[in-house]
C-alpha positions as CSV (number, residue, x, y, z in Angstrom):
1,M,16.3,5.7,-85.5
2,H,19.5,7.5,-84.8
3,H,17.6,9.4,-82.2
4,K,16.4,6.1,-80.2
5,F,19.8,4.7,-80.2
6,G,21.4,7.8,-78.9
7,I,18.9,7.6,-75.8
8,A,19.7,4.0,-75.3
9,I,23.5,4.7,-75.3
10,A,22.7,7.7,-72.7
11,G,20.8,5.2,-70.6
12,L,23.7,2.7,-70.7
13,T,26.3,5.0,-69.5
14,L,23.9,6.5,-66.9
15,G,23.4,2.9,-65.6
16,V,27.3,2.3,-65.4
17,A,27.9,5.7,-63.7
18,A,25.2,5.0,-61.1
19,F,26.5,1.4,-60.6
20,A,30.0,2.7,-59.9
21,Q,29.1,5.3,-57.4
22,T,26.6,4.8,-54.3
23,K,24.9,7.3,-52.6
24,W,24.0,7.4,-48.8
25,D,21.9,9.7,-46.6
26,L,23.1,10.4,-42.8
27,P,20.3,12.4,-41.0
28,T,21.0,13.8,-37.2
29,A,18.8,16.0,-35.2
30,Y,21.8,18.4,-34.2
31,P,22.8,21.9,-36.1
32,A,25.5,22.0,-38.5
33,S,27.8,23.9,-36.1
34,N,27.4,21.0,-33.3
35,F,30.8,19.4,-32.7
36,H,29.1,15.9,-33.4
37,T,27.8,17.2,-36.6
38,E,31.3,18.6,-37.9
39,N,32.8,15.1,-36.8
40,L,30.1,13.3,-39.1
41,T,30.7,15.7,-41.9
42,Q,34.6,14.8,-41.5
43,F,33.7,11.1,-41.4
44,A,31.9,11.5,-44.6
45,G,34.7,13.0,-46.4
46,D,37.1,10.3,-45.0
47,V,34.6,7.9,-46.7
48,D,34.5,9.6,-50.0
49,K,38.4,9.7,-49.8
50,G,38.8,6.0,-48.8
51,S,36.7,4.7,-51.4
52,G,38.0,6.6,-53.9
53,G,34.9,8.3,-54.6
54,K,32.6,5.2,-54.9
55,L,30.6,6.0,-51.8
56,K,29.2,9.5,-51.4
57,I,27.4,10.3,-47.8
58,T,25.3,13.2,-47.3
59,V,24.9,14.4,-43.7
60,H,21.1,16.0,-43.1
61,S,21.7,18.2,-40.1
62,N,19.2,19.7,-37.9
63,A,16.2,17.3,-38.4
64,S,16.1,18.4,-41.9
65,L,15.4,14.7,-43.5
66,F,14.1,13.0,-40.3
67,K,13.2,14.2,-36.6
68,A,15.0,12.7,-33.7
69,P,12.6,10.2,-32.5
70,E,12.3,8.8,-36.2
71,I,16.1,8.3,-37.3
72,K,16.4,5.0,-35.8
73,R,13.5,3.7,-37.3
74,A,14.7,5.3,-40.7
75,V,17.9,3.4,-40.6
76,Q,16.2,0.1,-39.6
77,G,13.5,0.2,-42.6
78,G,16.6,1.4,-45.0
79,Q,15.0,4.9,-45.5
80,A,18.4,6.1,-44.5
81,Q,21.3,3.9,-44.6
82,L,23.2,5.9,-41.7
83,G,21.7,7.8,-38.7
84,E,22.9,9.5,-35.7
85,I,21.0,9.1,-32.4
86,L,21.1,10.1,-28.8
87,L,21.1,6.3,-27.1
88,V,19.2,7.7,-24.0
89,N,16.3,8.9,-25.6
90,Y,15.4,5.2,-26.7
91,Q,15.5,3.9,-23.0
92,N,11.6,3.2,-23.2
93,E,12.2,0.8,-25.9
94,W,15.1,-0.9,-24.1
95,Q,16.7,0.0,-20.8
96,M,20.3,-0.7,-22.0
97,F,20.0,2.5,-24.4
98,G,19.7,4.5,-21.2
99,A,22.9,2.9,-19.3
100,D,25.0,6.1,-19.9
101,G,22.1,8.6,-18.5
102,I,22.3,6.9,-15.1
103,P,23.7,9.7,-12.8
104,F,27.0,9.1,-11.3
105,L,27.5,5.4,-12.6
106,A,30.3,6.8,-14.9
107,D,31.2,10.2,-13.7
108,S,34.4,11.2,-16.0
109,Y,35.5,10.7,-19.8
110,D,37.6,7.6,-18.6
111,A,34.7,6.0,-16.8
112,A,32.5,7.0,-19.7
113,W,34.8,5.0,-22.1
114,K,34.8,2.2,-19.8
115,L,31.0,2.0,-19.6
116,Y,30.8,2.1,-23.4
117,Q,33.1,-0.9,-23.6
118,A,31.0,-2.8,-21.1
119,Q,27.7,-1.7,-23.0
120,K,29.1,-2.3,-26.6
121,P,28.7,-6.2,-26.9
122,V,24.9,-6.1,-25.7
123,L,24.2,-3.0,-27.9
124,E,25.7,-4.7,-30.8
125,K,23.7,-7.8,-30.3
126,K,20.5,-6.0,-29.8
127,L,20.9,-3.7,-32.8
128,A,22.1,-6.5,-35.1
129,E,18.5,-8.3,-34.5
130,Q,17.1,-5.1,-35.9
131,G,19.4,-5.0,-38.9
132,I,21.5,-2.4,-37.8
133,A,25.3,-2.1,-37.1
134,L,26.8,0.1,-34.5
135,L,29.4,2.2,-36.4
136,Y,30.7,4.2,-33.6
137,T,29.6,6.5,-30.5
138,V,30.8,10.0,-29.2
139,A,30.2,11.4,-25.6
140,W,28.4,14.6,-24.9
141,P,30.3,16.9,-22.2
142,P,29.4,16.0,-18.5
143,Q,26.4,17.1,-16.7
144,G,26.6,19.5,-13.7
145,I,24.4,21.4,-11.5
146,F,23.4,25.0,-12.6
147,V,22.0,26.9,-9.3
148,K,21.3,30.3,-8.1
149,K,22.7,30.1,-4.6
150,E,25.8,28.5,-3.6
151,I,25.5,24.9,-2.3
152,A,27.5,22.9,0.3
153,S,25.6,19.6,0.3
154,A,22.4,18.1,-1.2
155,A,20.5,19.7,1.8
156,D,20.9,23.1,0.2
157,L,18.7,22.0,-2.6
158,K,15.6,21.4,-0.7
159,G,12.6,23.2,-2.0
160,V,14.8,25.0,-4.9
161,K,12.7,25.0,-8.2
162,W,14.6,22.5,-10.5
163,R,14.2,22.1,-14.0
164,A,13.1,18.5,-15.2
165,Y,13.5,17.7,-18.8
166,S,13.6,13.7,-18.4
167,P,12.3,11.1,-16.1
168,A,16.2,11.1,-14.8
169,T,16.4,14.6,-14.4
170,A,12.9,14.7,-12.4
171,R,13.7,11.8,-10.2
172,I,17.1,13.4,-9.1
173,G,15.3,16.5,-8.0
174,E,12.6,14.5,-6.0
175,L,15.7,12.5,-4.3
176,V,17.2,15.7,-3.2
177,G,14.0,17.0,-1.9
178,A,13.9,20.0,-4.7
179,Q,10.7,20.8,-6.7
180,P,10.8,19.7,-9.8
181,V,9.2,21.8,-12.9
182,T,9.2,20.4,-16.4
183,V,10.7,22.9,-18.9
184,Q,12.0,21.9,-22.3
185,Q,15.2,23.6,-23.6
186,A,13.2,26.2,-26.0
187,E,11.6,27.7,-22.8
188,L,14.8,27.6,-20.4
189,S,15.8,31.2,-21.0
190,Q,12.2,32.5,-20.1
191,A,11.8,30.2,-17.2
192,M,15.0,31.5,-15.6
193,A,14.2,35.1,-16.3
194,T,10.7,34.6,-14.6
195,G,12.0,32.6,-11.6
196,V,10.0,29.7,-12.6
197,I,13.2,27.7,-12.1
198,E,16.5,28.2,-9.9
199,S,18.3,25.2,-10.7
200,Y,19.1,22.4,-13.2
201,M,21.5,20.0,-14.6
202,S,23.1,19.8,-18.0
203,S,26.5,20.2,-19.6
204,G,28.5,23.3,-20.0
205,S,27.4,23.5,-23.7
206,T,23.7,23.9,-22.9
207,G,24.4,26.3,-20.0
208,Y,26.4,28.7,-22.7
209,D,24.0,28.1,-25.7
210,T,20.8,29.3,-23.3
211,K,23.0,32.2,-21.7
212,T,22.3,30.7,-18.4
213,Y,24.9,33.0,-16.9
214,E,22.7,36.0,-17.3
215,Y,20.4,34.3,-14.4
216,I,22.3,31.7,-12.6
217,K,25.7,32.3,-11.4
218,N,27.2,28.9,-10.0
219,F,27.9,25.7,-12.0
220,Y,28.8,22.6,-9.8
221,D,31.1,20.3,-12.2
222,T,29.5,17.2,-10.9
223,Q,30.4,15.5,-14.1
224,A,27.2,13.2,-13.3
225,W,26.7,11.4,-16.5
226,L,28.0,11.5,-20.2
227,P,25.4,10.6,-22.5
228,K,26.3,9.2,-25.8
229,N,25.3,9.9,-29.6
230,A,25.5,6.7,-31.7
231,V,26.0,6.2,-35.4
232,L,24.0,3.6,-36.7
233,M,24.3,1.6,-40.1
234,N,22.0,-0.4,-42.3
235,K,23.3,-3.9,-42.4
236,K,21.9,-4.5,-45.7
237,A,23.2,-1.4,-47.3
238,F,26.8,-2.1,-45.9
239,D,26.7,-5.9,-46.9
240,A,26.0,-4.6,-50.5
241,L,29.3,-2.8,-50.8
242,D,32.4,-4.2,-52.1
243,K,35.3,-5.1,-49.6
244,P,37.4,-2.3,-50.2
245,T,34.4,0.2,-49.7
246,Q,33.4,-1.6,-46.6
247,D,36.9,-1.4,-45.3
248,A,36.7,2.7,-46.0
249,V,33.6,2.9,-44.0
250,L,35.1,1.0,-41.0
251,K,38.4,2.8,-41.1
252,A,36.6,6.3,-41.3
253,A,34.3,5.2,-38.4
254,A,37.2,4.2,-36.0
255,D,38.8,7.5,-37.0
256,A,35.8,9.4,-36.2
257,E,35.2,7.9,-32.8
258,K,38.7,8.7,-31.7
259,R,38.4,12.2,-33.0
260,G,35.0,12.8,-31.5
261,W,35.9,11.7,-27.8
262,E,39.1,13.9,-28.0
263,L,36.9,17.0,-29.4
264,S,34.2,16.5,-26.8
265,R,36.8,16.8,-23.9
266,K,38.2,19.9,-25.7
267,K,34.9,21.4,-26.1
268,N,33.9,20.8,-22.4
269,L,36.8,22.9,-21.3
270,E,36.1,25.5,-24.0
271,Y,32.5,25.8,-22.6
272,L,33.5,25.9,-18.9
273,D,35.7,29.0,-19.9
274,L,33.0,30.7,-21.8
275,L,30.9,30.3,-18.7
276,K,33.6,31.9,-16.5
277,K,34.2,34.7,-19.1
278,N,30.5,35.5,-18.9
279,G,30.5,35.9,-15.1
280,M,29.7,32.1,-13.8
281,T,31.9,30.5,-10.9
282,V,32.6,27.2,-11.9
283,H,32.8,25.0,-8.6
284,V,34.5,21.8,-7.8
285,P,31.7,20.1,-5.7
286,S,32.5,19.5,-1.9
287,A,33.0,16.3,-0.6
288,A,29.7,16.5,1.0
289,L,27.9,17.3,-2.1
290,K,29.6,14.5,-4.0
291,A,28.7,12.1,-1.3
292,D,25.1,13.1,-1.4
293,M,24.8,13.0,-5.3
294,K,26.6,9.6,-5.1
295,K,23.8,8.3,-2.8
296,V,21.4,9.7,-5.3
297,G,22.9,8.0,-8.1
298,D,23.0,4.5,-6.1
299,T,19.2,4.7,-5.6
300,M,18.7,5.4,-9.4
301,I,21.1,2.4,-10.2
302,K,19.1,0.3,-8.3
303,E,15.9,1.5,-9.8
304,W,17.7,0.8,-13.4
305,L,18.7,-2.6,-12.4
306,D,15.2,-3.7,-11.2
307,K,14.0,-2.6,-14.8
308,S,17.0,-4.0,-17.0
309,G,17.5,-7.2,-15.0
310,A,20.1,-9.7,-15.5
311,E,21.3,-8.0,-18.5
312,G,21.8,-4.8,-16.9
313,Q,23.6,-6.3,-13.8
314,A,25.9,-8.1,-16.4
315,V,26.9,-4.8,-18.0
316,V,27.2,-2.9,-14.4
317,D,29.4,-5.7,-13.3
318,S,31.7,-5.8,-16.3
319,Y,32.2,-2.0,-16.3
320,K,33.0,-2.2,-12.5
321,K,35.9,-4.8,-13.0
322,M,37.6,-2.5,-15.7
């Protein structure tokens, strides 16, 4: 008798403890050392503190819980309560996810922030239809041109072997008359070492991580686009929290967004310094190169607007008014 009674009591206290504390998972595709992931970890800590230990969020970095393409669906289906995605990766599902990957539409942190404000209402509406809330976003450092030889204008890129790793980067290569070659990041160092590519567009962080400075000595800081990571939340999971815990989540998210954008700006300058220290010349693009790349951007904005229709036009219009 006593034995059974003991088990029942143990079960009861366990039930109370489980009810008092909620556990959430937050998968991301990036390594623990990435500044986005460090920011997520701080967000999880803030939620723990702010909720008085009621909500515990576990960050699963480096695609350990779900791979990058699976994360959005996992949040939608409630297999994970939260998840971090790179918005431009989902452009095929809906063109608006790719707005911050259009070259030269927003070519600075300030412009990227404005584009986010213009994009936000339609993003939130679309995600809400899928049972998802947008918690916050953080921009990656801006994209520039790594190239073997010095370039004064786009004409100097004619015939250059150009790394393509997305539809947008392939299209830029075509428009400047370069020769696009598809190379994924894992193969990038080898492709440079063997002369398969002589140029590519990415951020200073990729340039540093792949030791691009060992093969290519010029970086043109065009700030062509600043793609954003977005932290998504399952709406049902949020609705199940009590009001003080909900408030703690929203406050921690607002803090993480502000901190993340500031961190991105700081990291960008650190990466450019690291490239210089390792023998790369960081150039301010010439007026001619800027004008040429702006033309490429204009063509690509037109092409994107054709696909995204009235919705895309409305976002671009509201952005340009800011």
